[in-house]
TORDREN-658449 format. One line per 8 residues: number of its first residue (from 1); for each residue x, y, z of N, C-alpha, C, O. Coordinates in nm, 2 decimals. Layout:
# TORDREN-658449
NUM = X:Y:Z:X:Y:Z:X:Y:Z:X:Y:Z | ...
***
This chain:
# TORDREN-658449
1 = 0.11:-0.11:0.01:0.01:0.02:-0.01:0.10:0.14:0.01:0.09:0.24:-0.07 | 0.17:0.13:0.08:0.26:0.23:0.13:0.35:0.27:-0.04:0.36:0.39:-0.07 | 0.40:0.16:-0.15:0.44:0.15:-0.23:0.36:0.23:-0.38:0.41:0.30:-0.48 | 0.23:0.19:-0.34:0.14:0.21:-0.44:0.13:0.39:-0.42:0.12:0.48:-0.50 | 0.13:0.38:-0.27:0.07:0.54:-0.28:0.20:0.62:-0.32:0.19:0.73:-0.37 | 0.33:0.55:-0.27:0.44:0.69:-0.30:0.43:0.67:-0.49:0.45:0.78:-0.54 | 0.42:0.61:-0.55:0.40:0.61:-0.67:0.32:0.66:-0.72:0.35:0.69:-0.84 | 0.19:0.69:-0.70:0.06:0.77:-0.75:0.10:0.92:-0.72:0.09:1.03:-0.78
9 = 0.16:0.90:-0.59:0.20:1.07:-0.53:0.32:1.10:-0.68:0.30:1.19:-0.77 | 0.43:1.01:-0.68:0.53:1.07:-0.73:0.44:1.11:-0.95:0.47:1.19:-1.03 | 0.36:1.00:-0.95:0.31:1.07:-1.09:0.21:1.16:-1.06:0.20:1.23:-1.16 | 0.15:1.20:-0.98:0.04:1.32:-0.98:0.13:1.43:-1.02:0.11:1.50:-1.12 | 0.30:1.44:-0.87:0.35:1.54:-0.90:0.40:1.54:-1.05:0.38:1.65:-1.10 | 0.44:1.46:-1.12:0.51:1.47:-1.24:0.43:1.56:-1.35:0.47:1.62:-1.45 | 0.28:1.53:-1.29:0.17:1.65:-1.44:0.23:1.74:-1.46:0.32:1.79:-1.39 | 0.19:1.76:-1.53:0.24:1.96:-1.63:0.10:2.01:-1.58:0.02:2.05:-1.67
17 = 0.06:2.03:-1.47:-0.08:2.12:-1.46:-0.05:2.24:-1.50:0.07:2.28:-1.51 | -0.13:2.32:-1.54:-0.15:2.50:-1.57:-0.12:2.57:-1.41:-0.13:2.53:-1.30 | -0.08:2.69:-1.46:-0.08:2.79:-1.35:-0.23:2.84:-1.29:-0.32:2.86:-1.37 | -0.24:2.85:-1.17:-0.37:2.93:-1.16:-0.37:3.05:-1.21:-0.28:3.12:-1.18 | -0.47:3.10:-1.33:-0.47:3.23:-1.42:-0.42:3.36:-1.29:-0.35:3.44:-1.33 | -0.47:3.35:-1.17:-0.47:3.50:-1.13:-0.31:3.47:-1.11:-0.25:3.58:-1.13 | -0.23:3.37:-1.07:-0.09:3.38:-1.02:-0.04:3.40:-1.21:0.02:3.51:-1.23 | -0.07:3.31:-1.30:0.00:3.34:-1.41:-0.03:3.52:-1.46:0.07:3.56:-1.52
25 = -0.10:3.59:-1.45:-0.16:3.70:-1.47:-0.04:3.79:-1.37:0.05:3.85:-1.43 | -0.06:3.80:-1.26:0.04:3.84:-1.18:0.20:3.84:-1.20:0.28:3.94:-1.18 | 0.23:3.71:-1.25:0.35:3.68:-1.35:0.41:3.74:-1.38:0.52:3.77:-1.36 | 0.30:3.79:-1.50:0.31:3.86:-1.65:0.36:3.99:-1.62:0.45:4.05:-1.68 | 0.27:4.04:-1.49:0.28:4.22:-1.48:0.35:4.25:-1.41:0.36:4.37:-1.38 | 0.44:4.13:-1.32:0.54:4.25:-1.25:0.60:4.16:-1.12:0.71:4.16:-1.07 | 0.46:4.09:-1.07:0.47:3.99:-0.97:0.32:4.11:-0.81:0.25:4.21:-0.82 | 0.35:4.04:-0.72:0.32:4.10:-0.62:0.32:4.26:-0.61:0.22:4.33:-0.63
33 = 0.44:4.31:-0.59:0.49:4.44:-0.59:0.46:4.52:-0.70:0.48:4.64:-0.69 | 0.41:4.46:-0.82:0.39:4.54:-0.91:0.20:4.58:-0.93:0.14:4.67:-0.97 | 0.16:4.42:-0.87:0.04:4.47:-0.94:-0.04:4.39:-0.78:0.00:4.30:-0.71 | -0.19:4.50:-0.77:-0.26:4.49:-0.64:-0.35:4.38:-0.61:-0.46:4.40:-0.65 | -0.32:4.27:-0.54:-0.44:4.17:-0.55:-0.50:4.17:-0.42:-0.47:4.16:-0.30 | -0.65:4.19:-0.52:-0.75:4.22:-0.39:-0.87:4.06:-0.40:-0.98:4.05:-0.45 | -0.80:3.99:-0.36:-0.91:3.85:-0.32:-0.88:3.76:-0.22:-0.77:3.78:-0.15 | -0.97:3.65:-0.20:-1.02:3.58:-0.09:-0.89:3.49:-0.07:-0.89:3.41:0.03
41 = -0.77:3.49:-0.17:-0.68:3.39:-0.17:-0.57:3.39:0.00:-0.52:3.49:0.04 | -0.55:3.30:0.05:-0.46:3.32:0.16:-0.30:3.29:0.11:-0.21:3.31:0.18 | -0.27:3.24:-0.08:-0.14:3.26:-0.05:-0.17:3.21:-0.23:-0.28:3.16:-0.27 | -0.06:3.23:-0.28:-0.03:3.24:-0.42:0.15:3.19:-0.47:0.26:3.20:-0.41 | 0.11:3.14:-0.60:0.27:3.09:-0.64:0.33:3.19:-0.68:0.25:3.24:-0.76 | 0.47:3.26:-0.67:0.55:3.34:-0.70:0.65:3.28:-0.80:0.63:3.16:-0.83 | 0.74:3.36:-0.85:0.87:3.29:-0.93:0.96:3.38:-0.85:0.92:3.49:-0.82 | 1.09:3.32:-0.81:1.19:3.41:-0.76:1.26:3.44:-0.88:1.19:3.43:-0.98
49 = 1.38:3.49:-0.89:1.50:3.59:-0.93:1.51:3.49:-1.11:1.49:3.52:-1.23 | 1.54:3.35:-1.02:1.54:3.24:-1.14:1.45:3.17:-1.18:1.49:3.06:-1.23 | 1.33:3.20:-1.18:1.20:3.18:-1.26:1.16:3.03:-1.19:1.08:2.97:-1.25 | 1.22:2.97:-1.07:1.15:2.84:-0.98:1.05:2.94:-0.92:1.06:3.05:-0.87 | 0.90:2.83:-0.93:0.82:2.87:-0.89:0.82:2.84:-0.68:0.90:2.78:-0.61 | 0.73:2.90:-0.65:0.73:2.86:-0.48:0.57:2.95:-0.44:0.51:3.06:-0.48 | 0.55:2.85:-0.34:0.44:2.91:-0.25:0.43:3.02:-0.15:0.52:3.02:-0.07 | 0.32:3.13:-0.15:0.38:3.24:-0.06:0.24:3.27:0.01:0.13:3.28:-0.06
57 = 0.24:3.28:0.13:0.15:3.34:0.22:0.13:3.49:0.14:0.21:3.56:0.08 | 0.01:3.52:0.17:-0.05:3.66:0.09:0.03:3.76:0.20:0.11:3.84:0.17 | -0.05:3.71:0.39:-0.06:3.80:0.48:-0.02:3.71:0.60:-0.07:3.60:0.64 | 0.10:3.78:0.65:0.16:3.68:0.75:0.20:3.56:0.76:0.15:3.47:0.70 | 0.29:3.54:0.85:0.36:3.39:0.84:0.23:3.27:0.83:0.24:3.18:0.75 | 0.12:3.29:0.93:0.01:3.19:0.94:-0.09:3.19:0.80:-0.15:3.08:0.76 | -0.10:3.33:0.74:-0.17:3.32:0.61:-0.33:3.40:0.65:-0.44:3.40:0.59 | -0.29:3.46:0.80:-0.37:3.52:0.85:-0.56:3.46:0.81:-0.59:3.37:0.73
65 = -0.64:3.55:0.90:-0.79:3.50:0.88:-0.86:3.61:0.79:-0.80:3.68:0.71 | -0.98:3.62:0.81:-1.09:3.70:0.72:-1.03:3.81:0.73:-1.02:3.89:0.64 | -0.99:3.85:0.87:-0.99:3.97:0.91:-0.87:4.04:0.83:-0.89:4.14:0.77 | -0.75:3.98:0.83:-0.61:4.01:0.81:-0.63:4.03:0.65:-0.61:4.13:0.59 | -0.68:3.92:0.62:-0.71:3.92:0.41:-0.81:4.07:0.40:-0.78:4.15:0.32 | -0.92:4.09:0.47:-0.96:4.19:0.46:-0.89:4.32:0.47:-0.91:4.40:0.38 | -0.81:4.36:0.55:-0.71:4.49:0.59:-0.60:4.50:0.48:-0.54:4.60:0.44 | -0.57:4.35:0.44:-0.47:4.36:0.32:-0.53:4.40:0.23:-0.46:4.49:0.19
73 = -0.63:4.39:0.16:-0.73:4.42:0.10:-0.72:4.53:0.05:-0.71:4.58:-0.07 | -0.73:4.58:0.20:-0.79:4.73:0.11:-0.68:4.82:0.14:-0.70:4.94:0.15 | -0.54:4.77:0.17:-0.39:4.80:0.14:-0.37:4.85:0.02:-0.32:4.96:-0.03 | -0.43:4.69:-0.06:-0.37:4.65:-0.16:-0.50:4.74:-0.28:-0.48:4.75:-0.40 | -0.61:4.81:-0.22:-0.68:4.89:-0.30:-0.63:5.05:-0.32:-0.63:5.13:-0.41 | -0.59:5.07:-0.18:-0.52:5.21:-0.13:-0.37:5.20:-0.27:-0.36:5.30:-0.33 | -0.30:5.12:-0.29:-0.16:5.08:-0.31:-0.19:5.13:-0.46:-0.13:5.22:-0.51 | -0.31:5.04:-0.53:-0.37:5.11:-0.65:-0.41:5.23:-0.69:-0.39:5.28:-0.80
81 = -0.50:5.29:-0.58:-0.58:5.42:-0.60:-0.47:5.52:-0.59:-0.50:5.62:-0.65 | -0.34:5.52:-0.53:-0.25:5.64:-0.49:-0.15:5.60:-0.66:-0.13:5.70:-0.73 | -0.12:5.52:-0.69:-0.07:5.47:-0.81:0.06:5.40:-0.76:0.12:5.37:-0.86 | 0.12:5.38:-0.67:0.21:5.24:-0.65:0.18:5.16:-0.70:0.29:5.11:-0.74 | 0.07:5.08:-0.74:0.05:4.97:-0.85:-0.05:5.04:-0.91:-0.14:5.11:-0.87 | 0.03:4.97:-1.07:-0.07:5.03:-1.17:-0.16:4.91:-1.23:-0.21:4.92:-1.34 | -0.16:4.79:-1.13:-0.24:4.69:-1.24:-0.33:4.63:-1.09:-0.28:4.61:-0.99 | -0.45:4.61:-1.11:-0.55:4.56:-0.99:-0.61:4.44:-1.03:-0.65:4.43:-1.14
89 = -0.63:4.34:-0.94:-0.67:4.20:-0.96:-0.80:4.22:-0.86:-0.79:4.27:-0.74 | -0.92:4.18:-0.91:-0.99:4.20:-0.74:-1.08:4.03:-0.77:-1.10:3.98:-0.88 | -1.10:4.00:-0.68:-1.25:3.92:-0.71:-1.34:3.91:-0.67:-1.36:4.02:-0.62 | -1.44:3.84:-0.65:-1.54:3.87:-0.60:-1.59:3.81:-0.47:-1.71:3.80:-0.44 | -1.47:3.77:-0.38:-1.44:3.74:-0.25:-1.44:3.90:-0.17:-1.49:3.93:-0.07 | -1.36:3.98:-0.26:-1.32:4.09:-0.21:-1.36:4.25:-0.30:-1.29:4.35:-0.31 | -1.46:4.22:-0.33:-1.49:4.35:-0.40:-1.60:4.44:-0.34:-1.62:4.55:-0.38 | -1.68:4.36:-0.22:-1.79:4.43:-0.18:-1.73:4.55:-0.13:-1.62:4.54:-0.08
97 = -1.78:4.66:-0.14:-1.76:4.77:-0.09:-1.65:4.85:-0.17:-1.67:4.98:-0.18 | -1.55:4.81:-0.22:-1.43:4.86:-0.31:-1.45:4.88:-0.44:-1.46:4.79:-0.52 | -1.45:5.04:-0.46:-1.42:5.10:-0.55:-1.25:5.16:-0.64:-1.16:5.23:-0.60 | -1.28:5.08:-0.75:-1.11:5.10:-0.82:-1.14:5.20:-0.91:-1.08:5.18:-1.01 | -1.23:5.31:-0.92:-1.27:5.42:-1.03:-1.18:5.52:-1.02:-1.16:5.56:-0.91 | -1.12:5.59:-1.13:-1.07:5.71:-1.11:-1.15:5.81:-1.05:-1.24:5.87:-1.10 | -1.11:5.83:-0.93:-1.19:5.94:-0.82:-1.07:6.05:-0.82:-0.96:6.00:-0.81 | -1.09:6.18:-0.84:-1.05:6.30:-0.85:-0.95:6.30:-0.75:-0.85:6.37:-0.76
105 = -0.95:6.20:-0.62:-0.85:6.26:-0.51:-0.79:6.15:-0.46:-0.75:6.13:-0.35 | -0.79:6.07:-0.58:-0.70:5.92:-0.59:-0.55:5.99:-0.66:-0.55:6.08:-0.74 | -0.47:5.93:-0.61:-0.33:5.96:-0.70:-0.35:5.94:-0.81:-0.36:6.04:-0.89 | -0.35:5.80:-0.86:-0.39:5.71:-1.01:-0.53:5.81:-1.09:-0.65:5.81:-1.06 | -0.47:5.87:-1.16:-0.58:5.95:-1.28:-0.56:5.88:-1.40:-0.57:5.93:-1.51 | -0.52:5.78:-1.38:-0.50:5.71:-1.53:-0.64:5.62:-1.55:-0.70:5.57:-1.45 | -0.67:5.62:-1.71:-0.75:5.51:-1.72:-0.75:5.39:-1.68:-0.65:5.32:-1.67 | -0.90:5.35:-1.65:-0.89:5.16:-1.60:-0.95:5.13:-1.72:-1.01:5.19:-1.81
113 = -0.90:4.99:-1.72:-0.91:4.88:-1.81:-0.98:4.81:-1.75:-0.91:4.77:-1.66 | -1.11:4.76:-1.73:-1.18:4.62:-1.68:-1.16:4.51:-1.73:-1.20:4.55:-1.84 | -1.14:4.42:-1.75:-1.12:4.27:-1.75:-1.21:4.18:-1.65:-1.18:4.19:-1.53 | -1.31:4.11:-1.68:-1.36:3.99:-1.62:-1.30:3.88:-1.66:-1.32:3.84:-1.78 | -1.23:3.81:-1.58:-1.17:3.68:-1.64:-1.21:3.57:-1.52:-1.15:3.47:-1.52 | -1.32:3.58:-1.42:-1.37:3.49:-1.35:-1.50:3.52:-1.31:-1.55:3.61:-1.25 | -1.58:3.36:-1.39:-1.70:3.36:-1.32:-1.74:3.34:-1.25:-1.66:3.26:-1.19 | -1.88:3.35:-1.17:-1.96:3.34:-1.07:-1.96:3.22:-1.00:-1.93:3.14:-1.09
121 = -1.97:3.16:-0.89:-1.99:3.04:-0.89:-2.14:2.99:-0.89:-2.18:2.87:-0.88 | -2.21:3.10:-0.90:-2.36:3.02:-0.93:-2.39:3.13:-1.06:-2.35:3.24:-1.10 | -2.51:3.01:-1.10:-2.54:3.03:-1.24:-2.67:3.21:-1.22:-2.68:3.29:-1.32 | -2.74:3.25:-1.10:-2.82:3.38:-1.08:-2.69:3.48:-1.08:-2.71:3.60:-1.12 | -2.60:3.44:-1.06:-2.44:3.58:-1.03:-2.46:3.65:-1.16:-2.50:3.76:-1.18 | -2.40:3.53:-1.26:-2.36:3.55:-1.41:-2.49:3.59:-1.49:-2.46:3.60:-1.61 | -2.60:3.60:-1.48:-2.73:3.68:-1.53:-2.76:3.79:-1.48:-2.86:3.86:-1.52
***
């Protein structure tokens, strides 16, 4: 049983699975230092300077709870609105009460382009 399990794990680890689309976008647009991420995700896959992927927690050492993620999402929205980060990714999980429009009081006055890439979980939200 142990040998069979180890063999299955080895085969599963060798599968060429695609990256999560949010991680792919983050990576392509400069990584977490350049892209504001407002999601319900506790962690993400980032690439180091050599291109090797690694899992990284978004908030603190233990990933934080819901309050920590909410606080982090508010800080990410501020970074986008101020112009420190010029790209923002927002999911349904973090969208309540968040406005990323070009407010006259915001430092970032650039034109916004919104791309919807994640379909809602329920059909009634998609309609």
